[in-house]
Steps between C-alpha positions, in 0.01 A plus 500: 500500500428775231796728427495876469784719390513870624121549505405871498354642818144533367488127464607440868142517647386219268808284560434526860153346490453158663362183344144428586307177480173482295271637780170538305229565753742433798344786700164362466618146605682639799206704612288200470722301729512788746121532500447126552726488799365813650144352483562122549810492707643141555255343254652704219851445624454113482368540152796704377742250668353217308502700181846661515713281740312173438487456865220364706538663850322420822664792672698804378707544823817297489490271821772492755562142399569586152740768614694256722523254220618750253777621728629153520515463128709816448876412485751625745690684238190697386399577860850642559493701188149645595637596857797665350301693256254606770784629715627730224141613412421574857829690539424726213140565571571557873723795402190671350330508851618841604332715783364832381583804717258756635530839332443829676395690190462821714467579861199323643429275200649154473442249218596148452429191290450140608514176307204267584472144372221409250302257732406238235697415192472234245802346309449351172764242410511356145502112494475363149791364316747701721376526862652843622567410870758776501215753449388400858834623631478824295137578635483314829817644656412877464159410612618338809751775571249777513253293698204431281225344721379247243684347212352246253624323197312398185679262262365260241508117577601238254231259356530291817396788711846540652723811537870471416695394800758789472216746515355347824853474650584854433177631634536295822856615532375863513213402736222544240248215528190631337564357147222450261482284192368739239674685223425727213248776478270308737768525771510878453121514526484296822770712678326820387124399589554220750314164487381251748862350521722780395521835696496833313819705526578880478779465246598230253880428413672276237583444134297306253401460137289760300191342645602539865633857422169617339314341802712706742440810298118448498463428869723808576233707330249346748702594801756227567858638491761328296873513496546582121393372155777221495463299189729281278873521602750693282864609500695758300876467479725794410840358386811673379831357366600376849174281540535112505271352231483169686359679815266724283352212327440305828327810656274549194415123498418519880225736445384348163426160686263670723218486242399525144375863551837615663720728317878558496690790345866537416637837416858571429740741329728216388398283210740214594374476848140501363573225238701276740227529758238388257715200401530416868126510545449238218770282648360511865147480378564149377547356847246694678223280639255783446606548147156516346376778738827703456494466118141646487613789728805552276277540214351817658828628607759738348878571458567870418822658398562871583782739407591567860439390850310803584239425247486143647424642845249750348326216329480316827340786676235499226439139543501520888594131559410282794859387517793701350845344471799724427746246343819708521813545703412865526142449599519717817576800277165464339288463823405859523347494148244237591150661582258209405560152615355261757827354620852570366794252484843669471795323331567168338461289813169646614273249350123554502447160666678634816224750545238233426617293795774587743673838470243669723318742285134425408406333180126618489551793253297710261482364143363615157655846548341566839856557639449858375256553793514197724771376746557133588373339805652620842407536859325821400257290286365337822435810701298809482645832605280705753603851573455657850520850623476679829419862519511706830355845557820672389520286181138586417549874554791491255301356203158581593467814284657324208239223527208764527625687204543182283165349602308828428666527166369145415162580634514245780387708805454197702862433480579857597253481801681181635808721550336824594313352777811350653698834465213674698547264785 
């Protein structure tokens, strides 16, 4: 990790930049994939499966036999862990389902809002070197709670054309059985346009690499809604003199092991804590199975010393991290100062891994600074809000003249007449 000592504020924006892969002509490549699938459908999907996943597939839909076999392969301990995590995630997300009251804005005029589930949603679940079955819980549970009519999953297979057993078990556990063996930008295209095998959806959810993220952004421009631009994972830790270097290092490495394009940031007002945390990173890195991946991510990461804890928080707000950990015994005193973050972990025992799996909050979060304007996934992500109003004669009389005056001022006489005719009745 690169070290910075008391960087001036005019350098913060540059320090907050994320690493990027060499993406020359990436947009053209993704647009080509999208166009191929839009025109050729399944034929193009088969070609890309062979090219990217090295898989020869007869069918994209996972069969019931495959699901049954996978459920038998998952250990009892993992099944139990998934069930406990699901219970906590469901409890937290259920608390978000609150009825909205009707409001009598003035006598004779009543307004209200109703949440209506998005009918068709597609969940993208990364497979690769780390099959993220936990993401199915994070997306499938709120989708089920709000009552989405159709939920499909797209996830890449291995070279043998099989989907990871834990992914299939988790989907089956939630009652999601439409699972398709397709990943990458081609999966995003299939869910957006629809093919002979894969139905088009109204909204696409799920994290992915920069290729998947760009594909999501491009199909959004063409009319398919997405949850957010969720790219490579990241964490920022604010640590004071009461932080625990061993814990800090473990949390930084837990994100660094996600991928070579991940980034981790440590900011502190205590040089001893910063130095001890970096030593711990080197120590723990040596025994990490994904050492090579984490090492690459660490080369793009930063450790920054500031004079005071308030500058640490201010820099964090500039960075707008996906995950923010306040490694301090006094963390709750800083809570109100946080304005930009996807999910916040308060105190030395609130490890980021808890939010990834089992504490109950959602781990599908805005990255790359998008926490300045996006929220993480919630039940609200799976619904649209429809407003209603009921106006009786007395209500229209009370606001009729106001509407007529405003409509006339805007030169929209048709709008005025819609009121005037009713008032005359």
